[in-house]
C-alpha angles and dihedrals in degrees: 000000000000139000092280092054088050091053091049091050090048090054092047091048090058093045121000089193093060108126123235093247092058092044090049091052091051095050099030098248132126119260092242091051090051091049091049093050093047090051090051091050090050094046092049090055094241089115103051102176147330119243146172124246110220120206101239093193090061087057091053094256099133100152128077124183140167120222121194115204132199120200124209092227139358089248087078093057099096096045091047093051092046092051093047091049090057094055111091093197091064105081099176137020125186130184104222143185121240136050092336131047102214141022118205128195111215125194113186145145105257149341088276093056090045088054090052092049091047090052090052091050093047090051094056111112111263099018106135102169142007134189121196128204119186117213113236097185139352114236100174132015112174109165093180127042118201120226117262112270 
């Protein structure tokens, strides 16, 4: 990867639907060269996918929270992950080191719906403890990090 690939990735980060002609004009490269470089970045696995960011507030999902979860024993891991994957209000789930086993990102409509989600999580076999933090404001949301230059 070189500086030109970095510029292409930067353009795609801002708008993954940006066409190769526009990108080429921005970085002074021919359309065919941009297309070729994007294909190489895709084939190498550096570009994994293209997606759409949906404004959750416009869907009435105004509340974000993080819930850390501790399991009684690792034998509950698979069932916990399967149950979490089925819940559409849980947008992210990470297995972590430390005092807790998982951290979940919840995006939901209200305190009442958060309470319902929390009750579902607490009722999963093996869950021994949870801790919930409600997000007051979002100061940075970068869904895609560029490689170091």
